[in-house]
VEXDREN-2710 file (C-alpha; in Angstrom, 1 decimal):
% VEXDREN-2710
k/r/px/py/pz
1/MET/122.6/67.2/111.2
2/SER/120.4/64.5/110.0
3/THR/118.0/65.3/106.9
4/ASP/114.7/64.2/108.7
5/LYS/116.1/66.9/111.7
6/ALA/116.8/69.6/109.5
7/THR/113.3/69.5/108.1
8/LYS/111.4/69.1/111.6
9/GLN/113.5/72.6/112.2
10/ALA/112.6/74.1/108.7
11/TRP/109.0/73.6/109.4
12/PHE/108.8/74.4/113.1
13/ALA/110.5/77.6/112.0
14/LEU/108.4/78.3/109.3
15/TRP/104.9/78.2/111.6
16/ILE/106.5/80.7/114.0
17/LEU/107.6/82.8/110.8
18/PHE/104.1/82.5/109.4
19/GLY/102.9/83.8/113.2
20/ILE/105.0/86.6/113.3
21/ASN/103.8/87.5/109.9
22/LEU/100.3/87.0/110.9
23/VAL/100.5/89.4/113.6
24/ASN/102.5/92.0/111.8
25/PHE/99.6/92.1/108.7
26/TYR/97.0/92.6/111.6
27/ASP/98.4/94.9/113.2
28/ARG/99.4/96.6/110.1
29/GLN/95.8/96.5/108.4
30/ILE/94.2/97.6/111.6
31/MET/93.5/101.4/110.5
32/GLY/92.3/100.1/107.8
33/ALA/89.4/98.4/109.6
34/LEU/88.6/101.1/112.6
35/ALA/89.4/104.1/110.0
36/GLU/85.6/104.8/109.5
37/THR/84.5/105.0/113.2
38/ILE/88.0/107.3/114.1
39/ARG/87.3/109.4/111.5
40/LYS/83.9/110.2/112.8
41/GLU/85.0/111.0/115.9
42/TRP/87.8/113.2/115.0
43/SER/86.3/114.8/112.2
44/LEU/88.8/113.8/109.7
45/ASN/88.9/113.9/106.1
46/ASP/90.0/111.2/103.7
47/THR/93.5/112.7/103.0
48/MET/94.1/112.8/107.0
49/LEU/93.1/109.2/107.2
50/GLY/95.1/108.4/104.0
51/THR/97.9/110.0/105.6
52/LEU/98.1/107.6/108.6
53/GLY/98.8/104.7/106.7
54/THR/101.8/106.7/104.9
55/ALA/103.2/107.9/108.0
56/PHE/104.0/104.1/109.0
57/ILE/105.0/103.1/105.4
58/LEU/107.6/106.0/105.1
59/MET/109.4/104.8/108.5
60/TYR/108.7/101.3/107.5
61/ALA/110.7/101.8/104.2
62/ALA/113.5/104.0/105.6
63/VAL/114.7/101.6/108.4
64/GLY/114.2/98.8/106.0
65/LEU/117.5/99.4/104.3
66/PRO/119.6/99.1/107.8
67/LEU/118.1/96.0/109.2
68/GLY/117.7/94.2/105.6
69/ARG/121.9/94.4/105.9
70/LEU/121.6/93.6/109.3
71/ALA/119.7/90.6/108.1
72/ASP/123.1/89.3/106.2
73/THR/124.9/89.9/108.9
74/TRP/123.6/89.2/112.4
75/SER/121.2/87.2/114.2
76/ARG/118.4/86.7/112.1
77/ARG/116.7/85.2/115.6
78/LYS/117.3/88.3/117.7
79/ILE/116.4/90.9/114.6
80/LEU/112.9/89.2/114.3
81/SER/112.3/88.9/118.6
82/ILE/113.2/92.6/118.7
83/GLY/111.0/93.7/115.8
84/VAL/108.1/92.0/116.5
85/SER/108.0/93.1/120.5
86/ILE/108.8/96.7/119.2
87/TRP/105.6/97.0/117.3
88/SER/103.3/94.9/119.5
89/VAL/104.3/97.5/122.3
90/LEU/103.5/100.5/120.1
91/THR/100.0/98.9/118.4
92/ALA/98.8/99.0/122.0
93/ALA/100.0/102.7/122.5
94/SER/97.7/103.5/119.6
95/GLY/94.9/102.8/121.5
96/LEU/95.9/105.8/124.4
97/ALA/96.0/107.9/121.6
98/PRO/94.1/111.5/122.9
99/ASN/94.2/112.8/119.1
100/PHE/95.5/112.4/116.0
101/THR/99.3/113.9/116.4
102/TRP/100.0/111.0/118.9
103/LEU/98.2/108.1/116.8
104/PHE/100.3/109.9/113.5
105/VAL/103.3/109.0/115.6
106/SER/102.7/105.7/117.4
107/ARG/102.1/104.5/114.0
108/LEU/105.7/105.6/112.9
109/GLY/106.6/103.6/115.2
110/VAL/104.7/100.4/114.9
111/GLY/106.5/101.3/111.1
112/ILE/110.1/100.7/112.7
113/GLY/109.3/97.4/113.8
114/GLU/107.9/96.1/111.3
115/ALA/110.3/97.0/109.1
116/SER/112.4/93.7/110.8
117/CYS/110.2/91.3/109.5
118/ALA/110.4/91.1/106.3
119/PRO/114.1/91.1/105.1
120/ALA/115.3/88.7/108.1
121/ALA/112.0/86.3/107.6
122/ASN/112.6/85.8/104.2
123/SER/116.3/85.3/104.3
124/LEU/116.1/82.5/107.1
125/ILE/113.8/80.8/104.5
126/GLY/116.0/80.6/101.7
127/ASP/118.4/79.0/103.7
128/LEU/115.9/76.5/105.4
129/PHE/114.4/75.2/102.4
130/PRO/116.1/74.8/98.5
131/PRO/114.8/76.1/95.4
132/ARG/112.4/73.3/94.3
133/ARG/110.1/73.9/97.6
134/ARG/110.6/77.6/98.5
135/ALA/107.9/79.1/96.5
136/LEU/105.3/77.0/98.6
137/ALA/107.4/77.5/101.7
138/LEU/107.2/81.1/101.1
139/SER/103.5/81.2/100.2
140/ILE/103.0/79.4/103.7
141/PHE/104.3/82.3/105.3
142/MET/102.4/84.8/103.2
143/LEU/99.6/83.2/104.2
144/GLY/100.0/85.6/107.5
145/LEU/99.0/88.3/105.0
146/PRO/95.6/87.2/103.9
147/ILE/94.5/85.4/107.7
148/GLY/96.2/88.2/109.8
149/THR/94.1/90.5/107.6
150/PHE/90.7/88.3/107.8
151/LEU/91.3/88.2/111.6
152/CYS/92.3/91.9/111.6
153/TYR/88.8/93.0/109.8
154/SER/86.7/90.4/112.2
155/LEU/88.4/90.4/115.3
156/SER/88.8/94.4/115.5
157/GLY/85.1/95.0/114.1
158/LEU/83.4/93.1/116.6
159/ILE/85.6/94.6/119.7
160/ALA/85.5/98.0/118.3
161/SER/81.8/97.6/118.1
162/ALA/81.4/96.3/121.6
163/TYR/83.9/97.8/123.5
164/GLY/85.1/100.9/121.4
165/TRP/87.8/101.2/118.7
166/ARG/90.9/101.6/121.2
167/TYR/90.2/97.8/122.7
168/ALA/91.2/96.7/119.2
169/PHE/94.4/98.3/119.4
170/TYR/95.1/96.7/123.0
171/PHE/94.7/92.9/121.9
172/ALA/96.3/93.2/119.1
173/CYS/99.5/93.1/121.4
174/ILE/99.4/90.2/123.3
175/PRO/100.1/87.5/120.5
176/GLY/102.7/89.6/119.4
177/LEU/104.7/89.5/122.6
178/ILE/104.3/85.7/123.0
179/LEU/105.7/85.3/119.2
180/GLY/108.8/87.7/120.3
181/LEU/109.9/85.3/123.0
182/LEU/108.8/82.5/120.4
183/ALA/111.4/83.9/117.6
184/LEU/114.5/83.4/119.9
185/LYS/114.0/79.7/119.7
186/LEU/114.3/79.6/115.7
187/PRO/117.2/78.1/113.5
188/ASP/119.2/79.9/112.1
189/PRO/121.7/77.8/109.6
190/ALA/124.6/79.6/107.3
191/ARG/123.8/81.5/104.6
192/GLY/123.0/79.4/101.2
193/ALA/122.8/76.0/103.5
194/THR/120.2/74.9/101.2
195/GLU/121.8/75.6/97.7
196/GLU/122.0/73.5/95.2
197/ARG/126.0/74.1/94.8
198/PRO/128.3/76.1/97.5
199/MET/127.4/80.5/97.4
200/PRO/130.2/81.9/98.4
201/THR/129.9/84.1/101.7
202/GLN/130.8/87.9/100.0
203/THR/130.1/87.7/96.4
204/HIS/131.7/91.0/95.2
205/ARG/133.9/94.3/96.6
206/LYS/131.3/96.1/94.3
207/SER/128.6/97.6/97.1
208/PRO/126.0/94.9/97.8
209/PHE/123.4/97.4/96.6
210/TRP/124.8/98.1/93.0
211/LEU/125.1/94.3/92.8
212/VAL/121.4/93.9/93.0
213/LEU/120.5/96.6/91.6
214/GLY/122.3/95.0/88.3
215/ILE/120.3/92.7/88.5
216/PRO/117.1/93.4/85.1
217/THR/114.8/90.9/86.6
218/ILE/114.9/92.5/90.1
219/LEU/114.5/96.2/88.6
220/TRP/110.8/94.9/87.1
221/ILE/110.4/93.6/90.3
222/ILE/110.8/96.9/92.3
223/ILE/108.6/98.6/89.6
224/SER/105.7/95.9/90.2
225/GLY/106.0/96.0/93.9
226/ALA/105.6/99.6/93.7
227/LEU/102.2/98.6/91.8
228/HIS/101.1/96.3/93.5
229/ASN/101.6/97.6/97.1
230/PHE/99.7/100.6/95.7
231/ASN/96.8/98.7/95.1
232/MET/96.9/96.6/98.4
233/TYR/97.3/99.9/101.1
234/ALA/94.7/101.4/98.8
235/VAL/92.1/98.4/99.3
236/ASN/93.0/97.8/103.0
237/SER/92.9/101.4/103.8
238/PHE/89.5/102.2/102.4
239/LEU/87.7/99.4/101.2
240/PRO/85.5/99.3/104.9
241/ALA/84.8/102.9/104.9
242/PHE/83.8/102.2/100.7
243/LEU/81.5/99.7/102.4
244/MET/79.7/101.9/104.5
245/ARG/79.4/104.8/102.3
246/THR/78.6/103.1/99.2
247/HIS/76.4/100.2/100.5
248/LEU/75.4/101.5/103.3
249/LEU/76.3/99.0/106.0
250/GLY/77.4/99.1/109.6
251/LEU/80.9/99.0/111.0
252/LYS/80.8/94.9/111.9
253/GLU/78.8/94.3/108.4
254/ALA/81.4/95.9/106.4
255/THR/84.3/95.0/108.4
256/THR/83.2/91.1/108.3
257/VAL/82.7/91.8/104.2
258/SER/86.3/93.2/104.2
259/SER/87.8/90.5/106.0
260/ILE/86.6/87.9/103.4
261/VAL/87.3/89.6/100.4
262/LEU/91.1/90.9/101.9
263/GLY/91.7/88.4/104.0
264/ALA/90.2/84.7/103.5
265/VAL/90.5/84.5/99.4
266/GLY/94.1/85.0/99.9
267/VAL/95.1/82.0/101.6
268/ILE/93.1/80.4/98.0
269/GLY/95.6/82.4/95.9
270/LEU/98.8/81.9/98.1
271/LEU/98.5/78.0/98.3
272/GLY/97.0/78.2/94.8
273/GLY/99.9/80.3/93.4
274/GLY/102.7/78.8/95.4
275/TRP/101.3/75.4/94.3
276/GLY/101.6/76.5/90.6
277/ALA/104.3/78.7/90.4
278/ASP/106.7/75.7/91.7
279/ARG/105.0/73.1/89.1
280/LEU/105.3/75.4/86.6
281/SER/108.7/76.4/87.0
282/ARG/110.1/73.1/86.6
283/LYS/108.6/73.0/83.0
284/ARG/110.1/76.5/82.3
285/ALA/112.1/79.2/84.2
286/ASP/109.9/82.2/83.9
287/GLY/106.9/80.2/85.1
288/LYS/106.6/81.6/88.6
289/LEU/106.7/85.3/87.1
290/LEU/104.7/84.2/84.2
291/LEU/101.7/82.8/86.6
292/SER/101.7/85.9/88.4
293/ALA/101.5/88.3/85.1
294/ILE/98.5/86.3/84.4
295/ALA/96.5/85.7/87.3
296/THR/96.9/90.2/87.8
297/ALA/96.0/90.9/84.2
298/ILE/92.3/88.6/85.1
299/ALA/92.1/90.3/88.6
300/ALA/92.0/93.8/86.8
301/PRO/88.5/93.6/85.6
302/CYS/87.0/91.6/88.4
303/ILE/87.8/94.7/90.7
304/TYR/86.6/96.7/87.8
305/PHE/83.1/95.5/87.6
306/ALA/83.4/94.9/91.5
307/LEU/83.3/98.5/91.9
308/ASN/80.7/98.9/89.3
309/GLN/78.1/97.0/91.5
310/ALA/74.9/98.9/92.5
311/PRO/74.5/99.9/96.3
312/GLY/73.0/97.2/98.0
313/ALA/74.5/94.5/95.6
314/ILE/77.1/93.0/98.4
315/LEU/77.0/89.4/96.9
316/PRO/78.2/90.1/93.6
317/PHE/80.5/92.7/94.9
318/MET/82.2/90.3/97.0
319/LEU/81.9/87.7/94.2
320/LEU/83.9/89.8/92.1
321/MET/86.2/91.5/94.2
322/GLY/87.0/88.7/96.5
323/THR/88.2/86.6/92.9
324/GLY/90.0/90.0/92.1
325/ILE/91.7/89.8/95.0
326/MET/92.4/86.1/95.4
327/LEU/94.0/86.8/91.9
328/MET/96.8/89.5/93.0
329/PHE/97.4/87.0/96.2
330/VAL/99.3/84.7/93.4
331/TYR/101.9/87.9/93.1
332/TYR/103.4/87.1/96.4
333/ALA/104.0/83.1/95.8
334/GLY/105.7/84.1/92.1
335/VAL/107.6/87.3/92.8
336/TYR/109.0/86.3/96.6
337/ALA/110.6/83.5/95.1
338/SER/111.5/84.8/91.8
339/ILE/113.9/87.3/94.1
340/GLN/115.1/84.3/95.8
341/ASP/116.1/82.7/92.4
342/VAL/118.2/85.2/91.0
343/ILE/120.1/86.8/94.4
344/PRO/123.0/85.3/95.7
345/ALA/122.5/83.7/99.0
346/ALA/125.0/86.2/100.5
347/LEU/122.7/89.4/99.5
348/ARG/118.9/88.0/100.1
349/GLY/118.4/90.1/103.2
350/THR/119.7/92.9/101.1
351/ALA/117.7/92.5/98.2
352/MET/114.5/92.1/100.3
353/ALA/115.7/95.4/101.7
354/ILE/116.0/97.2/98.7
355/TYR/112.5/95.7/97.3
356/PHE/110.7/96.6/100.2
357/PHE/112.3/100.4/100.2
358/ALA/111.0/100.6/97.0
359/MET/107.5/98.8/96.8
360/TYR/106.7/100.8/100.1
361/LEU/108.4/104.4/99.7
362/LEU/106.9/104.4/95.8
363/GLY/103.9/102.5/96.4
364/ALA/102.3/102.0/99.6
365/SER/103.0/105.1/100.8
366/PHE/101.2/106.8/97.8
367/GLY/98.2/104.1/97.6
368/PRO/96.1/105.5/100.9
369/VAL/97.1/109.1/101.0
370/ILE/96.6/109.1/97.0
371/THR/93.3/107.3/97.2
372/GLY/92.5/109.8/100.3
373/MET/93.1/113.1/98.1
374/LEU/91.0/112.0/94.8
375/SER/88.1/110.9/97.2
376/ASP/88.1/114.3/99.0
377/HIS/88.8/115.8/95.0
378/PHE/85.8/113.8/93.8
379/ALA/83.3/114.6/96.8
380/LYS/84.1/118.4/96.7
381/GLN/83.4/117.8/92.4
382/ALA/80.2/116.3/93.3
383/MET/79.0/118.8/95.9
384/ALA/80.0/121.5/93.2
385/ALA/77.7/119.8/90.8
386/ALA/75.2/119.7/93.0
387/GLY/75.0/123.1/93.7
388/ALA/75.4/122.2/97.4
389/THR/77.3/124.5/100.2
390/ALA/78.5/121.9/102.8
391/MET/79.7/118.6/102.6
392/THR/77.9/115.7/103.4
393/GLU/78.3/112.0/103.8
394/GLN/76.5/111.3/100.3
395/PHE/79.4/113.3/98.3
396/LYS/81.9/111.7/100.7
397/ALA/80.3/108.0/99.3
398/ILE/80.7/109.7/95.7
399/GLY/84.3/110.8/96.4
400/LEU/86.0/107.4/97.4
401/HIS/83.6/105.2/95.0
402/HIS/85.3/107.3/92.1
403/ALA/88.9/107.5/93.4
404/MET/89.3/103.3/93.9
405/TYR/88.3/103.0/90.2
406/ILE/92.5/104.1/90.2
407/ILE/92.8/100.3/91.6
408/PRO/91.8/98.2/88.8
409/ILE/94.1/100.7/86.4
410/LEU/97.1/99.6/88.2
411/CYS/96.4/96.3/88.0
412/ALA/96.8/96.4/84.6
413/LEU/99.6/97.9/84.2
414/LEU/101.2/95.5/86.9
415/ALA/100.8/92.7/84.4
416/LEU/102.3/94.3/81.6
417/VAL/105.5/95.1/84.1
418/LEU/105.8/91.2/85.0
419/PHE/105.5/90.4/82.0
420/ALA/108.5/92.0/81.3
421/ALA/110.3/90.7/84.2
422/SER/109.1/86.8/83.3
423/ARG/111.3/87.9/80.0
424/THR/114.7/88.4/82.1
425/VAL/114.2/86.0/84.9
426/ALA/116.0/82.7/82.9
427/ALA/119.4/84.8/82.2
428/ASP/119.9/86.4/85.3
429/MET/118.8/82.7/87.0
430/GLU/121.9/81.4/84.7
431/THR/124.3/84.6/85.9
432/LYS/123.4/83.7/89.5
433/LYS/124.9/80.2/89.3
434/ASN/128.0/82.3/87.5
435/LEU/128.8/84.3/90.2
END
């Protein structure tokens, strides 16, 4: 195949994968956008809201490992097509929920479908783009996260305000079904097709899982993923509720602000991070991880001071929180590309599945539910301190406000873990060359 044709195919595939990732995160974040409305209709507490997010994540993590291995051995286009179709139908089914249990089970099903996306898509991108362009390609793919989040919060808020929250779920189903068909048109190149030197299809007789876990940088990255996903899922699950309770915004205004500070700013973080990671990595092997560590270290105080803003101070809140989240998005550009740098082509799907299993099981699954539990705990403390006998919205606002401070604390810890990963990546890149 000519170089021009291969390049065109790679970019065609990348934009389809971007679209799949966009609906992936749109459907995933929809609970955060609608949580406060559903809570009030069904009289739920914050722990129950957090459990809805955790249910999705636990199922996502459980089926992610076998789907990751499947991405190394079977057609990646078929995995993606089937996966996006399943989660789209089950997202629509969430809108039919007559009670909490139905919604809980529906979100479990969405997790099964969405677990197909990351291992297969990341493996494909690794075989479509050479190492020198991989961080930028992965950044474009990961633009699905902030743009999907932006569209989810902005459109879901508008649809729910006009027609009710159920219609927001129905609307989310349609683009996914279209992309499920388009996924069948994706190229599926040989594993290792873009490596600078030929890569073996089988590296060792040793278990592929142990081979991946035997790489020091991957262990640090797994820890970083757990911390990062805890934060991202906590803030996505509760920011609209925080804005409605603490800053007294309506549903439409809260979801609009959330769409900007959780979604729109991520485009800058990802594209800037991808460009910077590729540029810095040409000068030093640890450039991608070092950039992620520095960005995360700066993000922590930005988020802390955002949470410190007085009720009604929306503009300074948006500037600080938006800057913090933008810097947190740099994580994806540097870390995802670094995984590709230290993992042999034949193990990319497996490596991403292990990484996602850990980051979702150990991080994202705890983020919503622990934040919800802390919120309920601090709300009860506020109620007791006031000598009240009934829980009010004011106490719930205080509880959630206090609970959100866990995010900048873990963000600072994440920066230290990324610095540690940057210390081992050069040696692991050399080890990969000798496999």
